[in-house]
C-alpha positions in Angstrom: 14.6 -14.8 -20.8 15.0 -11.9 -23.3 12.1 -12.8 -25.6 10.4 -13.2 -22.4 10.9 -9.5 -21.2 9.9 -8.3 -24.8 6.9 -10.4 -24.9 5.9 -9.1 -21.5 6.6 -5.2 -22.6 4.4 -5.6 -26.5 1.9 -7.5 -24.0 1.8 -4.3 -21.9 2.1 -2.0 -24.9 -1.0 -4.1 -26.4 -3.3 -4.2 -23.2 -2.7 -0.4 -23.4 -3.7 0.4 -26.3 -7.0 -1.7 -26.2 -8.2 0.3 -23.0 -11.8 1.4 -23.1 -13.1 4.7 -21.2 -13.8 4.1 -17.2 -14.0 6.1 -13.7 -10.6 7.0 -13.0 -11.3 7.7 -9.2 -13.2 5.9 -6.6 -16.0 8.8 -6.7 -16.4 8.8 -10.6 -16.1 12.8 -11.2 -16.3 13.8 -14.7 -13.2 15.2 -16.2 -13.0 16.6 -19.4 -9.5 16.2 -21.0 -7.4 19.3 -22.8 -6.9 17.4 -25.8 -8.6 14.4 -27.7 -9.0 11.1 -25.8 -7.3 8.8 -28.5 -3.9 11.3 -28.1 -4.3 10.9 -24.7 -4.4 7.6 -24.4 -1.7 6.7 -26.8 0.9 9.5 -25.1 0.0 7.4 -22.0 0.9 4.1 -23.4 3.7 5.3 -25.1 4.8 6.7 -22.0 4.3 3.3 -19.7 6.0 1.4 -23.0 8.9 3.3 -23.0 9.6 3.4 -19.0 9.8 -0.3 -19.2 12.0 0.0 -22.1 14.5 2.2 -20.6 14.3 0.0 -17.5 15.3 -3.0 -19.2 17.9 -1.7 -21.3 19.9 0.4 -18.4 18.6 -0.7 -14.6 20.7 -4.4 -14.7 21.0 -4.7 -11.1 21.0 -2.8 -8.0 24.1 -0.6 -7.1 24.6 1.4 -4.1 26.6 3.6 -6.5 22.7 5.1 -6.7 21.9 5.8 -3.2 21.9 8.9 -1.6 22.3 10.7 2.1 19.5 9.9 3.9 18.8 11.5 8.0 18.4 8.6 10.8 15.5 10.1 13.2 16.8 8.2 15.8 20.6 9.6 16.0 19.8 12.7 18.1 18.8 11.1 21.2 17.1 13.3 22.6 14.7 12.6 19.4 15.0 8.9 19.5 13.6 9.2 22.9 10.5 10.6 22.1 9.8 8.9 18.8 10.5 5.5 20.7 8.4 6.4 23.8 5.9 3.7 25.3 3.6 6.9 25.6 3.6 8.1 22.3 3.7 4.6 20.5 0.5 3.6 22.7 -1.0 6.4 21.3 -0.2 6.5 18.1 -1.5 2.6 17.6 -4.7 3.1 19.6 -5.4 5.7 17.6 -4.9 4.1 14.3 -7.2 1.1 15.2 -9.6 3.3 16.9 -10.0 5.5 13.0 -9.8 2.0 11.5 -12.9 1.0 13.6 -14.7 4.4 12.9 -14.4 4.3 9.2 -16.0 0.4 9.4 -18.8 1.5 11.3 -19.8 4.8 9.4 -19.3 2.8 6.4 -22.0 0.5 8.1 -24.1 2.3 10.0 -23.9 5.6 8.6 -25.4 7.3 5.8 -25.2 6.0 2.4 -24.4 9.6 0.2 -20.6 9.1 -0.3 -19.9 13.2 -0.1 -21.4 13.4 4.0 -19.7 9.8 5.3 -16.3 9.8 6.6 -15.9 6.5 4.5 -14.9 7.4 1.4 -13.6 10.4 2.1 -10.8 9.3 4.3 -10.0 5.9 2.4 -9.4 7.1 -1.0 -8.4 10.8 -0.2 -7.2 11.3 2.9 -5.5 7.8 3.5 -4.8 6.7 0.0 -3.0 10.3 -1.1 -2.2 11.6 2.1 -0.4 8.0 3.5 1.6 7.7 -0.3 2.9 11.4 0.0 3.7 10.6 3.7 5.8 7.9 3.2 7.9 9.4 0.3 8.5 12.6 2.0 8.9 11.0 5.9 9.5 7.6 5.9 7.6 4.3 6.4 4.7 5.6 8.8 2.7 3.0 7.6 4.7 0.3 9.3 3.9 2.3 12.6 0.1 2.9 11.9 -0.6 -0.2 10.2 -4.0 -1.1 12.2 -4.0 -5.2 10.9 -0.4 -5.2 12.3 -1.6 -3.8 15.3 -4.8 -5.5 15.9 -3.2 -8.9 15.6 -0.1 -7.9 17.4 -2.9 -7.4 20.2 -4.5 -10.8 19.7 -1.5 -12.6 20.1 -0.9 -10.6 23.5 -4.1 -12.1 24.3 -3.3 -15.5 23.5 -0.3 -15.8 25.0 2.1 -15.5 21.9 3.6 -12.4 22.4 7.1 -12.2 20.6 6.5 -15.1 18.5 6.0 -15.6 14.9 4.5 -19.2 14.7 3.4 -19.9 11.0 1.3 -23.1 10.1 3.1 -23.6 6.4 6.3 -22.1 5.2 6.2 -19.2 2.8 6.9 -20.1 -0.5 9.9 -18.4 -1.9 8.9 -18.2 -5.5 5.7 -16.7 -4.3 7.8 -13.3 -4.0 5.8 -10.3 -3.4 3.2 -11.9 -6.3 0.5 -11.9 -3.4 0.7 -8.1 -2.7 0.9 -7.1 -6.3 -2.5 -9.2 -7.0 -4.2 -7.8 -3.9 -3.1 -4.4 -4.9 -4.1 -4.8 -8.6 -7.7 -6.1 -7.1 -7.9 -2.7 -4.9 -6.6 -0.5 -7.8 -9.4 -2.3 -10.1 -11.8 -1.4 -7.2 -10.8 2.5 -7.2 -10.7 2.9 -10.9 -13.3 0.2 -12.4 -15.7 -0.7 -10.1 -19.0 1.7 -9.9 -19.7 1.0 -6.0 -16.6 1.9 -5.1 -17.7 5.1 -3.5 -20.7 3.8 -1.7 -19.8 3.5 2.3 -21.4 0.3 3.3 -19.8 -1.7 -0.1 -16.8 0.3 1.0 -16.8 -1.4 4.6 -17.5 -4.5 3.4 -14.2 -5.0 1.1 -12.2 -3.3 4.3 -13.6 -6.5 6.3 -13.1 -8.5 3.1 -9.5 -7.8 3.1 -8.8 -7.5 6.6 -9.8 -11.5 7.0 -7.5 -12.2 4.2 -4.5 -10.1 5.9 -4.9 -11.5 9.5 -5.4 -14.9 7.6 -2.3 -14.7 6.0 -0.4 -13.7 8.9 -1.7 -16.6 11.2 -0.7 -19.0 8.4 2.6 -18.0 6.8 3.9 -15.5 9.8 3.4 -12.1 10.6 6.7 -11.0 9.2 6.8 -12.9 5.9 3.3 -11.9 5.3 3.7 -8.0 6.1 6.8 -8.6 3.6 5.1 -10.2 0.8 1.4 -10.3 0.8 0.1 -7.2 2.5 -0.2 -5.2 -0.4 0.3 -1.4 1.4 3.5 -2.5 3.6 4.9 -3.6 0.4 3.8 -0.6 -1.9 4.3 2.5 1.2 7.6 0.6 1.9 8.8 0.8 -1.8 7.9 4.7 -1.4 9.5 4.9 1.6 13.0 4.1 -0.3 12.3 8.0 -1.5 12.1 9.5 2.0 15.3 11.6 2.9 15.1 10.4 6.8 14.9 7.3 8.1 14.6 5.4 11.5 17.6 2.8 11.8 18.9 1.2 14.6 22.5 0.1 15.3 23.2 -2.7 13.3 20.7 -2.8 10.9 21.0 -2.2 7.2 
């Protein structure tokens, strides 16, 4: 196992040192580095390699000694009544789905100029950047705003399957969160490498493709299992939320 870890670190460093210039963001804006490119890449590769070395040497297991106080937003009764109210939750979920549909429609039938279209701006700047910061500062808001989860739950109610989590196949334990990691890798490749990532129509089609993958995963392996292991952004934003000073915790949960 030790040799495997060393080999993975060497492989990661080797890949980092052989990268070539490419777009750094979905919009492909030009940015002139204040230092020579080779020095910049070498420093970035060394930083990543050193991070893996430090983690491998010192992070052996998870310990509660490294936890820090977090404020439960449901502790005050008046705040809990507001945050868990049916009117507020329904409004938030409906607004999330409406915005999701709007982004797809503007991408498909709106102007093809990225700067004048809502879809690229919302996806790559407002949602992708904003949701990451919000999760780390406030908590796992994505759990409440996730439009794929909301639409799937609405479909369950229409089909009379509300409250259940029927599955066609048991989720393989050895898969862990690899499906989510692979999907996020595809997302990162789209943002940083794919030259048409800012084209509204292409972006809308990619969103629809990811939607089909997500809903299929929920239907096959169960909604909760896929959200925990296969839905890339539920896994990622859930991880970011661990850094948040606030949380929503019910009695008996850990």
